[in-house]
C-alpha positions as CSV (number, residue, x, y, z in Angstrom):
1,M,-131.3,-136.2,125.0
2,T,-127.5,-135.9,125.7
3,T,-125.5,-136.0,128.8
4,E,-121.9,-135.1,129.8
5,V,-119.5,-137.7,128.6
6,S,-117.2,-138.9,131.5
7,D,-113.4,-139.5,131.0
8,L,-114.0,-143.2,131.3
9,T,-116.7,-143.2,128.6
10,R,-114.6,-141.0,126.4
11,G,-111.6,-143.4,126.8
12,V,-113.7,-146.5,126.1
13,R,-115.4,-144.8,123.1
14,A,-112.0,-144.1,121.6
15,L,-111.0,-147.8,122.1
16,V,-114.2,-149.0,120.4
17,D,-113.9,-146.5,117.6
18,G,-110.3,-147.7,116.9
19,N,-111.5,-151.3,116.7
20,M,-114.7,-151.0,114.7
21,E,-113.6,-151.3,111.1
22,R,-111.6,-154.4,111.9
23,L,-114.5,-155.8,113.9
24,W,-116.9,-155.1,111.0
25,Q,-114.7,-157.0,108.7
26,D,-114.5,-159.9,111.1
27,L,-118.3,-160.0,111.3
28,A,-118.4,-160.1,107.5
29,C,-116.1,-163.0,107.4
30,L,-118.1,-164.9,110.0
31,V,-121.3,-164.2,108.0
32,E,-119.9,-165.9,105.0
33,I,-119.5,-169.2,106.8
34,P,-122.9,-171.1,106.3
35,S,-123.1,-172.4,109.9
36,H,-126.6,-173.8,109.9
37,A,-127.6,-177.3,111.0
38,A,-128.0,-178.6,107.4
39,N,-124.3,-177.8,106.8
40,P,-122.2,-179.6,109.4
41,E,-119.0,-178.6,107.6
42,G,-120.1,-174.9,107.9
43,V,-120.8,-175.3,111.6
44,Q,-117.4,-176.8,112.1
45,N,-115.7,-174.1,110.0
46,A,-117.4,-171.4,112.0
47,R,-116.4,-172.9,115.3
48,H,-112.7,-173.1,114.1
49,A,-112.9,-169.5,112.9
50,V,-114.2,-168.3,116.3
51,V,-111.4,-170.1,118.1
52,R,-108.8,-168.5,115.8
53,L,-110.3,-165.0,116.3
54,F,-110.0,-165.3,120.1
55,Q,-106.5,-166.8,119.9
56,Q,-105.4,-163.9,117.7
57,A,-106.9,-161.5,120.2
58,G,-104.7,-163.0,122.9
59,I,-107.1,-164.9,125.0
60,A,-105.3,-166.8,127.8
61,H,-107.1,-170.1,127.1
62,V,-109.6,-171.3,124.5
63,E,-110.8,-174.7,123.6
64,E,-113.6,-176.7,122.0
65,V,-115.9,-178.4,124.5
66,A,-118.6,-181.0,123.9
67,V,-120.9,-181.6,126.8
68,S,-123.2,-184.6,127.1
69,H,-126.5,-185.4,128.8
70,D,-128.6,-188.6,128.7
71,G,-126.4,-190.2,126.1
72,R,-126.5,-187.3,123.7
73,T,-123.5,-185.1,123.0
74,A,-123.9,-181.5,121.9
75,T,-122.2,-179.8,119.0
76,P,-119.0,-178.5,120.5
77,L,-119.0,-175.0,122.0
78,V,-116.1,-172.6,122.2
79,Y,-115.0,-172.1,125.8
80,G,-112.4,-169.5,126.9
81,E,-110.9,-168.0,130.0
82,H,-109.0,-164.8,130.4
83,P,-108.1,-163.7,134.0
84,A,-108.0,-160.2,135.4
85,P,-104.8,-158.9,136.9
86,P,-104.4,-160.2,140.5
87,V,-106.8,-157.8,142.2
88,A,-108.7,-158.8,145.3
89,G,-112.4,-159.3,144.6
90,A,-112.3,-159.1,140.8
91,P,-115.7,-160.5,139.6
92,T,-116.2,-163.3,137.1
93,V,-118.2,-162.4,134.0
94,L,-119.3,-165.0,131.5
95,L,-120.0,-163.7,127.9
96,Y,-122.4,-165.9,125.8
97,A,-123.2,-166.0,122.1
98,H,-123.8,-168.7,119.5
99,Y,-122.0,-169.3,116.2
100,D,-124.8,-171.4,114.5
101,V,-127.4,-169.6,112.5
102,Q,-130.9,-170.2,111.0
103,P,-131.1,-171.8,107.5
104,P,-131.0,-169.2,104.8
105,G,-134.5,-169.7,103.4
106,D,-135.9,-168.0,100.3
107,G,-136.7,-164.4,99.4
108,W,-133.4,-162.7,99.8
109,D,-132.4,-159.6,97.8
110,T,-128.8,-160.5,98.3
111,R,-127.0,-163.8,98.7
112,P,-127.5,-164.9,102.3
113,F,-123.9,-166.1,102.8
114,I,-122.2,-163.3,100.9
115,A,-121.8,-160.4,103.4
116,T,-123.2,-157.3,101.6
117,E,-122.9,-153.8,103.0
118,N,-125.5,-151.2,102.1
119,E,-126.2,-147.7,103.4
120,I,-129.9,-146.9,103.6
121,A,-131.2,-143.5,104.8
122,G,-127.8,-142.8,106.3
123,V,-127.7,-146.1,108.2
124,R,-124.8,-148.4,107.5
125,R,-125.8,-152.1,107.5
126,L,-124.3,-155.5,106.8
127,Y,-126.6,-158.0,105.2
128,G,-126.3,-161.8,105.5
129,R,-127.6,-164.7,107.6
130,G,-126.3,-164.5,111.1
131,A,-125.2,-160.8,110.8
132,A,-127.3,-160.0,113.8
133,D,-128.4,-163.4,115.1
134,E,-125.9,-163.9,116.4
135,K,-122.5,-163.4,115.1
136,S,-122.8,-159.7,116.1
137,G,-122.7,-161.0,119.7
138,I,-119.5,-162.9,119.0
139,C,-117.9,-159.7,117.7
140,M,-119.0,-157.7,120.7
141,H,-117.2,-160.2,123.0
142,L,-114.2,-160.4,120.7
143,A,-113.8,-156.6,121.1
144,M,-113.4,-157.0,124.9
145,L,-110.2,-159.1,124.4
146,R,-108.8,-156.7,121.8
147,M,-109.5,-153.6,123.9
148,F,-108.5,-154.7,127.4
149,G,-106.0,-157.6,126.7
150,K,-103.8,-158.1,129.8
151,A,-105.6,-155.3,131.6
152,M,-109.0,-157.1,131.5
153,P,-110.9,-155.7,134.5
154,V,-112.7,-158.9,135.3
155,N,-112.1,-162.6,135.2
156,L,-113.6,-163.4,131.9
157,K,-115.2,-166.6,130.7
158,L,-116.5,-167.1,127.2
159,V,-119.2,-169.6,126.0
160,I,-120.0,-169.5,122.3
161,E,-122.6,-172.2,121.6
162,G,-123.0,-174.2,118.4
163,E,-126.6,-175.4,118.4
164,E,-128.8,-172.7,119.8
165,E,-130.9,-172.5,116.7
166,T,-131.6,-176.2,116.5
167,G,-132.9,-176.3,120.1
168,T,-131.6,-179.7,121.1
169,G,-131.7,-178.8,124.8
170,I,-128.5,-180.8,125.5
171,L,-126.5,-177.9,127.0
172,E,-129.6,-176.6,128.9
173,N,-130.2,-180.1,130.4
174,Y,-126.6,-180.5,131.2
175,L,-126.5,-177.2,133.2
176,A,-129.6,-178.2,135.1
177,S,-128.0,-181.6,136.0
178,E,-125.9,-182.1,139.2
179,T,-122.8,-182.5,137.0
180,G,-123.5,-179.3,135.1
181,R,-124.2,-177.3,138.3
182,A,-120.8,-178.3,139.6
183,D,-119.0,-177.5,136.3
184,H,-116.9,-174.4,137.0
185,R,-116.8,-173.4,133.3
186,F,-120.3,-172.3,133.5
187,T,-120.3,-170.4,136.8
188,A,-120.0,-166.6,137.1
189,D,-121.1,-163.6,139.1
190,L,-122.6,-162.0,135.9
191,I,-123.7,-163.7,132.7
192,V,-124.1,-161.5,129.6
193,M,-126.1,-163.1,126.9
194,A,-125.8,-161.0,123.7
195,D,-128.7,-162.6,122.0
196,T,-131.5,-160.0,122.2
197,G,-131.6,-156.3,121.4
198,N,-133.2,-153.0,121.4
199,V,-136.9,-152.3,120.8
200,R,-135.9,-150.1,118.0
201,R,-132.5,-149.0,116.5
202,G,-130.9,-146.4,118.8
203,Q,-133.2,-147.1,121.8
204,P,-131.1,-148.8,124.5
205,T,-133.0,-151.7,125.9
206,I,-132.5,-154.4,128.6
207,T,-134.5,-157.6,128.0
208,T,-136.0,-158.5,131.4
209,S,-138.3,-161.3,130.2
210,L,-138.4,-164.1,127.7
211,R,-141.4,-166.2,126.8
212,G,-141.4,-169.9,127.4
213,L,-142.3,-172.5,124.7
214,V,-143.9,-175.9,124.5
215,A,-144.4,-177.7,121.2
216,V,-146.1,-181.0,120.4
217,D,-146.5,-183.2,117.4
218,V,-150.1,-184.2,116.7
219,T,-151.1,-186.9,114.3
220,V,-154.7,-187.2,113.2
221,S,-155.9,-190.3,111.4
222,T,-159.3,-191.1,109.8
223,L,-158.5,-193.7,107.0
224,R,-156.2,-196.6,106.3
225,D,-155.0,-195.2,103.0
226,P,-155.6,-192.3,100.6
227,V,-158.8,-192.7,98.6
228,H,-160.4,-190.9,95.6
229,S,-162.2,-187.8,96.8
230,G,-164.9,-188.2,94.1
231,V,-165.6,-191.8,94.8
232,Y,-165.5,-191.6,98.6
233,G,-165.6,-187.8,99.5
234,G,-168.6,-186.8,101.6
235,P,-169.2,-189.7,104.0
236,A,-165.5,-190.6,104.4
237,P,-163.7,-188.1,106.6
238,D,-160.5,-186.4,105.4
239,A,-157.8,-186.2,108.2
240,F,-156.7,-182.7,107.2
241,M,-160.3,-181.4,107.4
242,A,-160.6,-183.0,110.8
243,F,-157.4,-181.3,111.9
244,A,-158.5,-178.0,110.5
245,R,-161.6,-178.1,112.8
246,M,-159.4,-179.0,115.7
247,L,-157.2,-175.9,115.0
248,T,-160.2,-173.6,115.1
249,A,-161.0,-174.8,118.5
250,L,-157.6,-173.7,119.9
251,Q,-158.6,-170.0,119.6
252,D,-161.9,-168.2,120.2
253,D,-163.4,-165.8,117.7
254,Q,-161.3,-162.9,119.1
255,G,-158.0,-164.9,118.8
256,D,-157.5,-165.7,122.5
257,V,-156.1,-169.2,123.1
258,M,-158.6,-171.7,124.5
259,I,-156.2,-173.4,126.9
260,R,-156.8,-172.6,130.6
261,L,-153.6,-171.0,131.9
262,D,-153.1,-168.1,134.3
263,K,-152.2,-164.9,132.7
264,E,-149.2,-162.9,134.1
265,D,-149.0,-159.2,134.6
266,L,-145.4,-158.1,133.8
267,G,-146.2,-154.4,134.2
268,W,-145.0,-153.1,130.7
269,P,-146.9,-150.7,128.6
270,G,-145.6,-152.4,125.4
271,V,-144.8,-150.7,122.1
272,P,-147.4,-148.5,120.4
273,E,-149.8,-150.6,118.2
274,E,-148.8,-148.7,115.0
275,R,-145.1,-149.6,115.6
276,F,-146.0,-153.2,116.4
277,R,-148.1,-153.5,113.2
278,H,-145.2,-152.1,111.2
279,D,-142.5,-154.3,112.7
280,A,-144.7,-157.4,112.4
281,G,-145.7,-156.6,108.8
282,V,-149.4,-156.9,109.5
283,L,-151.3,-156.1,106.3
284,E,-153.5,-153.1,106.0
285,D,-157.1,-153.7,107.3
286,V,-156.0,-157.0,109.0
287,R,-156.9,-156.8,112.7
288,L,-154.7,-157.8,115.6
289,I,-156.0,-160.7,117.5
290,G,-156.6,-161.4,121.2
291,T,-158.0,-159.2,124.0
292,G,-156.3,-157.0,126.6
293,P,-153.4,-154.6,126.3
294,L,-150.9,-155.4,123.6
295,A,-148.0,-156.1,126.1
296,E,-150.3,-158.6,127.9
297,R,-151.1,-160.4,124.7
298,L,-147.4,-160.6,123.8
299,Y,-145.9,-161.5,127.2
300,G,-148.6,-162.3,129.7
301,K,-150.8,-164.8,127.8
302,P,-150.2,-167.9,125.6
303,S,-150.2,-167.8,121.8
304,V,-150.5,-170.8,119.5
305,N,-149.5,-171.5,115.9
306,V,-148.6,-174.4,113.6
307,V,-144.9,-174.5,112.7
308,G,-144.8,-177.7,110.6
309,L,-147.2,-179.9,108.6
310,D,-146.9,-183.3,106.9
311,G,-149.6,-185.3,105.0
312,V,-151.0,-182.6,102.7
313,P,-149.7,-182.6,99.1
314,P,-148.0,-179.4,98.0
315,M,-149.7,-177.2,95.4
316,A,-147.4,-178.6,92.7
317,G,-148.5,-182.2,93.6
318,A,-152.3,-181.5,94.2
319,T,-154.3,-184.7,93.8
320,N,-158.0,-185.6,94.1
321,A,-157.6,-187.8,97.2
322,L,-158.7,-187.8,100.8
323,C,-155.9,-187.5,103.3
324,P,-155.8,-190.5,105.6
325,T,-153.3,-189.1,108.1
326,V,-151.9,-185.6,108.8
327,T,-149.1,-184.7,111.3
328,A,-148.4,-181.2,112.5
329,Q,-146.2,-179.5,115.1
330,I,-148.1,-177.0,117.2
331,S,-146.2,-174.5,119.2
332,V,-147.4,-172.5,122.2
333,R,-145.6,-169.5,123.5
334,L,-146.0,-168.9,127.2
335,S,-145.4,-166.1,129.7
336,P,-142.2,-166.4,131.8
337,H,-143.6,-168.3,134.8
338,Q,-146.3,-170.4,133.2
339,N,-145.7,-174.1,133.8
340,L,-144.4,-176.0,130.8
341,N,-145.8,-179.4,131.8
342,Q,-149.2,-178.0,132.6
343,A,-149.3,-176.2,129.3
344,R,-148.4,-179.3,127.3
345,E,-150.9,-181.5,129.1
346,R,-153.7,-179.0,128.6
347,L,-152.9,-178.5,125.0
348,A,-152.9,-182.3,124.4
349,A,-156.2,-182.6,126.3
350,R,-157.8,-179.8,124.3
351,L,-156.7,-181.4,121.0
352,R,-158.3,-184.8,122.0
353,E,-161.4,-183.1,123.3
354,V,-162.2,-181.3,120.1
355,A,-161.3,-184.0,117.6
356,P,-164.4,-184.5,115.3
357,W,-165.9,-187.6,113.9
358,G,-164.1,-190.0,116.1
359,A,-160.8,-189.2,114.5
360,R,-157.8,-190.9,116.1
361,V,-155.4,-188.4,117.8
362,E,-151.9,-189.0,118.9
363,V,-150.0,-186.2,120.7
364,T,-146.3,-186.5,121.6
365,P,-143.9,-183.9,123.1
366,A,-141.6,-182.2,120.5
367,N,-139.6,-179.5,122.3
368,E,-139.8,-177.0,125.1
369,G,-138.0,-174.1,126.7
370,A,-138.5,-172.4,130.0
371,G,-139.3,-168.7,130.2
372,F,-137.1,-166.3,132.0
373,A,-137.6,-163.1,134.1
374,A,-134.8,-160.9,135.4
375,D,-134.6,-158.5,138.4
376,P,-133.6,-155.2,136.9
377,D,-132.9,-153.6,140.2
378,T,-129.8,-155.5,141.4
379,P,-126.5,-153.6,141.6
380,R,-125.0,-155.3,138.5
381,M,-128.2,-154.8,136.4
382,K,-128.0,-151.1,137.4
383,D,-124.4,-151.1,136.2
384,A,-125.7,-152.4,132.8
385,H,-128.4,-149.7,132.8
386,T,-125.8,-147.0,133.4
387,A,-123.5,-148.5,130.7
388,L,-126.2,-148.5,128.1
389,E,-127.2,-144.9,129.0
390,Q,-123.6,-143.7,128.6
391,A,-123.1,-145.6,125.4
392,Y,-126.2,-144.1,123.9
393,D,-125.4,-140.5,125.0
394,G,-127.9,-140.3,127.8
395,K,-130.9,-141.7,126.0
396,P,-133.2,-143.3,128.6
397,V,-133.0,-147.1,128.9
398,V,-136.2,-149.1,128.6
399,H,-136.9,-152.6,129.9
400,A,-138.8,-155.0,127.6
401,G,-139.8,-158.5,127.0
402,Q,-138.8,-160.7,124.1
403,G,-141.1,-163.1,122.4
404,G,-138.3,-165.6,121.4
405,A,-137.5,-168.3,123.9
406,I,-133.9,-168.7,125.0
407,P,-134.1,-171.7,127.4
408,L,-130.4,-171.4,128.2
409,A,-131.1,-168.2,130.2
410,S,-133.1,-170.3,132.7
411,A,-130.5,-173.1,132.6
412,F,-127.8,-170.6,133.5
413,R,-129.9,-169.5,136.4
414,V,-130.2,-173.0,137.7
415,A,-126.4,-173.4,137.6
416,N,-125.9,-169.9,139.0
417,P,-128.7,-169.1,141.4
418,Q,-126.9,-166.0,142.8
419,A,-125.7,-164.6,139.4
420,D,-127.2,-161.8,137.5
421,I,-128.2,-162.7,133.9
422,L,-128.2,-159.8,131.4
423,L,-129.8,-160.1,128.0
424,W,-129.0,-157.4,125.4
425,G,-127.5,-157.2,121.9
426,C,-127.8,-155.8,118.4
427,E,-131.0,-157.4,117.3
428,E,-133.4,-154.5,116.8
429,P,-136.6,-155.1,114.6
430,T,-135.2,-153.9,111.3
431,C,-132.5,-156.7,111.6
432,A,-135.1,-159.2,110.3
433,I,-133.6,-162.1,112.2
434,H,-134.8,-165.5,111.1
435,A,-136.2,-163.9,107.9
436,P,-134.9,-163.0,104.5
437,N,-132.5,-160.0,104.3
438,E,-131.2,-160.3,107.8
439,S,-128.8,-157.4,108.6
440,V,-127.2,-155.5,111.5
441,S,-126.5,-151.8,112.0
442,F,-122.9,-150.6,112.3
443,S,-124.0,-148.0,114.9
444,E,-125.8,-150.7,117.0
445,L,-122.7,-152.9,117.0
446,Q,-120.6,-149.9,118.0
447,S,-122.9,-148.7,120.8
448,M,-123.5,-152.2,122.2
449,T,-119.7,-152.9,122.2
450,E,-119.1,-149.7,124.0
451,A,-121.8,-150.6,126.6
452,E,-120.3,-154.0,127.2
453,A,-116.9,-152.5,127.8
454,L,-118.3,-149.9,130.2
455,L,-120.2,-152.7,132.0
456,L,-117.0,-154.7,132.5
457,K,-115.2,-151.6,133.9
458,A,-118.1,-150.8,136.2
459,S,-118.5,-154.4,137.4
460,A,-114.8,-154.5,138.5
461,K,-114.9,-151.1,140.1
462,N,-118.0,-151.7,142.1
463,T,-117.0,-155.2,143.2
464,Q,-113.6,-153.9,144.5
465,K,-115.3,-151.0,146.2
466,D,-117.6,-153.4,148.1
467,A,-114.8,-155.9,148.9
468,P,-113.7,-156.1,152.6
469,P,-110.3,-154.4,153.4
């Protein structure tokens, strides 16, 4: 579908086109900085690089800021401000992204911190850890300074976080505190979080829901020490075998989670099952689990999995011994409004209830993140809808949920109860975020940058139109 291109869209498109190659090279340079938590020097270097990029783009003010909460200090974030010309009623827009990335992991076809460009089936892509998640968002925001400069249509704030991937929760807890709620650096009329993306490449999408998350560490103990499996195996219970039986009691035979929580109807049809299977990499003849519509299983009901395990020897160190103790981290994804404390308490109760053979069970909280749901029908969200539609040449915009938790979205809402919070970005399924061979599409970065520029223009225009004389 195509639509007539307005003079405004045509002008913004020309500005974006003129900046793209430079932006693409800036993204490549950022990708080559290994800014994951195991490399503190890389994290620092990435932060300094972001500051330099925005200084070179002419931002009015930029600094490194370290917020603290309950005696813990967060990795410094990059904070910036750039005012609009003195026009009555100019709105304040906060642009968010993060400069830290996931660890590289194994299985790459290219080197994860060597930016590698390839063109596959006519699609130009840049490969490297963080190319999509989430240094592409930094570059989207950077383009706003380069394109508008002193003619910035809104009062712009910039927050580029440095520990989103580690999930420390310090910034979220700070924003939820009385001090954080009063901190002017984090207040705005519109908050744009460029940390999600389209349901598929070229399909403009606004993320209107994020799943919540609770995780616990569970330790199961049956013996004082490891003992020989031949001498004592049979009567003596193995802690890992006890834990395995406990895991099977967390799901029924169809795969539904056996923790009593209300399901939530979010009203989405979801993606077709064939596309979901392809995007998830489900093997042929392996069935999907759970009951109900696919969208309900993804966004309206809890899911559970083990994300870490200690106490079992690796294959290379296999030994004929019973495990005395095993510790695992169990993660439960929740629908946006499900209660985190209730979910954690019921998960812990279920684990204790199903422990076999009198095994000792200790459950401690690990981490959590609140879900999020947006109202897509506010004036500013409609501006975002229109901006996306224009940037993608009239292609209809869809609303969708995202499975990944971004607790900061809810924290921003606590600090800005009247603000609109928009989630979008370049992270479509073929980006393979958090996986080997992460990449980003040139065309997605181009279109999303155009959409963001159009949104800033529309936000200023509509706010001034509604301002009193």
